[in-house]
N, C-alpha and C positions, 0 to 999 in steps of 0.2 A: 239451333242457333237463330238469333234474331234476323229477320229479313230487313234488307235495306233497298228501298226503291228511290229513284230520282226522276224528276221531270225538270228539264231545262228548256226555257223559252228565250229566244232571241229574235228581235224584229228590227231590221234596218229600214223597213218600210211597211206600210199598211195598204190595204186595197182602196184605191181612190174612190171607187164606186160606193164603198161603205162609209166613207168619211167626207162626203160632199166635195169631192174633187181634190182633197188634200192627200198627199202620198206619205207624209211623215218621215221623210228621208233622214236617216242617221248613219253614222259611220261604223260604230264599234260594237253594236249589240250582238250580232252574230258571233263575233270573236269572244265576247263575254260568255255567251252560252256554251261555246265550244270549250273554253277554258274550264268552266265548271263541270262540264261533262267529262273532261279528262281527269279531273280530280276524283270524281265518283267512280270512274272506270278503274283508276289506279288503286282505289280502296276496295275493289271487288264487289261492287253492288250487284244485287241479284237481278235487278231490272233497271234499265236506264232508257228513258225516252227523251230525245232531243228534238224539239220542234222549232224550226227556223222559218222566218218570213211567212210565205203562203201556207206552210204546214201548221203554223201556230194559230189555228182558228179557235174560236170560243168553244165550239162543239167538241173539237178534238181534245182540248185541254180538260174540259169538264168530264169527258168520257174517261180520261186517264185518272182523274181524281176519284171518280165513281168506282173504277176498277180497284184502285189502291185501297179505298175504304172497305171493299169487300174482302180483300186479300190480307190486309195487315191486322195483326193482333198485338196484345200488350207486349211492350218491349221492342216492337219493330219501329223502324225509322223511315219517314218519308222526307225527302229533301226536295224543295221546289225553288228554283231560281228563275227570276224574270228580269230581262233586260230589254227596255223599250220605252215607249212613251207612257206617261201617266196622264189621265184626264179627270174629269169630274162631271157629275150630273146633279141637278137640284135635288136636295134631300126632301122626299115627299112623305116619309113615314116618321119623321121626328126623332130618329136615333142619333143624329149628329148634334153635339152640344155647342160647337163653336160656329160663329157666323162671320161673314166678311163685313167690310165697312158699309155695305148696303143692307145689312141685316139678313143676308141669304146664307143658309146652311147648305153644305155640299157633301155628297157622297163621292169618295175617290174611286177611280177606275183604273184597270189595266187595259191598255189599248191593244187588243189582240187583232189579228189580221183583218177579220171581217166584222168585228163588233167590239164595243167596250164591255168589259166584265166589271160589273158594279161590286164594290166591296161587300155589300149586303148579300149578294148572290154567293160570293165566295164563302162567306161565313156559314151559309146554309150547308155547303159541302163539307166544311170542317166539322159540322155537327154530326155527320154520318160516320165519323171514325170512332172505333171502339175505345173503351177505357184502356188507358195505358199506352196507347200508340203515341209516338213522339213525332212531331212535325217541325221541321226547320225551314223557314222561307227566307230567301234573300231577294230583295227587290231593289234593283238599280234603276229607278225612274223617279219622276216627279210625283210627289204625293201632295198635290196642290189643293188642299181643302179650303184654304182661305187665300184666294188669289188677291194680291195687292198691286200687281203690275203685270204688264204684258212682257214675257221674256224677250220678245223681239225688240223691245224698246230700250234694252240695256245699252250702256256705253261700251260694254265689252264686246265689240263687233266680231271678234274672232271666235267667240264662244258659241257652241251649239248646245241647246237644252233639250232634255227629254220630257218636254211638256207640250201638249197640244196648244198652238197659238190661239189666242182669244177669239179671233174672227172665225177660224176653222171650227173651234169647239162650239161656238154659238150656232153655226150652221148645222153641225152634226146633231146637237141637242134639240134644235128646233125641228129638224126633219124626223127625228126618232122620238119625239116627245111622248107620243101615245105608247110606244113600245116600253119606254122607261117607266111610264106611269103604270102600265100593266104589271111590270116586273115588281116595282116597289109596293104597289097596292097588295100584291100577293105575299109581301113580307112585312107584316105590321111590326111595330116597335117591340112588341112582346117577344117576337121571334129573334131578337138581336141580343138576348141576354147571355153574357159570357158564362154564366153558371150552367147553361145547357150543354156546354162543351164537355166531352168525355176525354178527348185527346189533349195533350199538353202541346202548346204551340209557341215557338219562338220566332220572332221576325227581326231580321237585320234590314233596316231601311236606309237608303242612301242619303236621305235628308228629312227635315221636318215637313209637316203638311203644308206649310206656307213658304216652302223653298223650292228651288228648281235644281234638278240633278244635271250635272254637266256630262256631255258626251266627250269623246276623244278620238284620236286617229286610230289607235289600236284597241284601247279599252276605255270604258267610261271612267270618270275620275274616281268614283267610289270603288268600282271593281278593280281598277289598277292598284289601289292601295291595299285592298283585300288580298289580291294575289301576291303582292310584295311581302306581306306579313306571312301568308301561308308558305311561300317558297323559302322563307328564312327558317322554316322548321319550328315555328312557335308551337308550344304545347301548353294547354291550359283550358280554362272553362270558356263557355260562350261569352260571359260578361267580360272576362279578361281579354279575350280575342277582340271583341268589339271595341274595347277601350283603346287597344293598341292601333287598330285600324283607324278609329276616329281621330286619334292624335295626329295622324299623317294627312288628314284632310283639312285644308285651310278653313278655319271657322268663319272667315268672312265670305266664304263661297257657299258651303253647305254643311249641315251638322248631322252626321249619321245618327240613327236612333236604334235602340234595342228594346223591343216590346215582348212581354210574356203574357199570354192569356191561357185560360183553361186551368184544370186542376194542377196544383203545385206538384212538381216532380223534381225534387232536389238532385237526384242522381242525373237527370237530364240536364239540369242547369249547370252541373259541375262537369259535364262531359265535354270532350273536345269536339268542335264542329265537324260534322259529316260522319262521325263515328259512333258506334254503340259499344 
């Protein structure tokens, strides 16, 4: 029987010392992770790791990915869900194609408890998975690759966003500039080729790169719509499921995305989310 592994991450705050005094306080990310954990528990997953707040460190997450890459084989499924802040660091290896109004290209990050995880780093871990492994990632955070405004300057004063405020992000990136430079210098552009992937990967993202994902009292805006569709008993493909969720998210707020990378696996594309 195919193996099913899951890693769920939810961060309502980050370590202030690692983020230049910013604690990244949010309301609903832990609830998001717990709800996703309940889904995979109900589906009888072989292994489920749920990392919340201070347990959701960069090292712990990458260690779990490394273990999964060693344990999973063709036909097996890894589910990764992330709920927390999204950040960005300057693109130093030229793999990003879009730039902001100042001509700067950015790499997106997941803000784990003690450090940002750059998307280029995550890609290197995806490359470790064997041919035929299926990976589904759900990310309810800001993917702010092309920042056009400070989320704190919005007129929607009651809204909370899952993006690092501009001032805090600038401080974090300045303080850790040498670390990010070392990381990205070790990952030249040639190492970011999707054709190097052996596993098939699908990503549900809460919004576009240039948008902000909204938090909530109980669940994030995107996760709340995802759970509503799931609990209605929808049955269908990943694409159909994504479309139904996206229809429930107000387009004037954020536009959920569905990305597919790696070798084409039509059976995986046609599968129902979370299942094999």
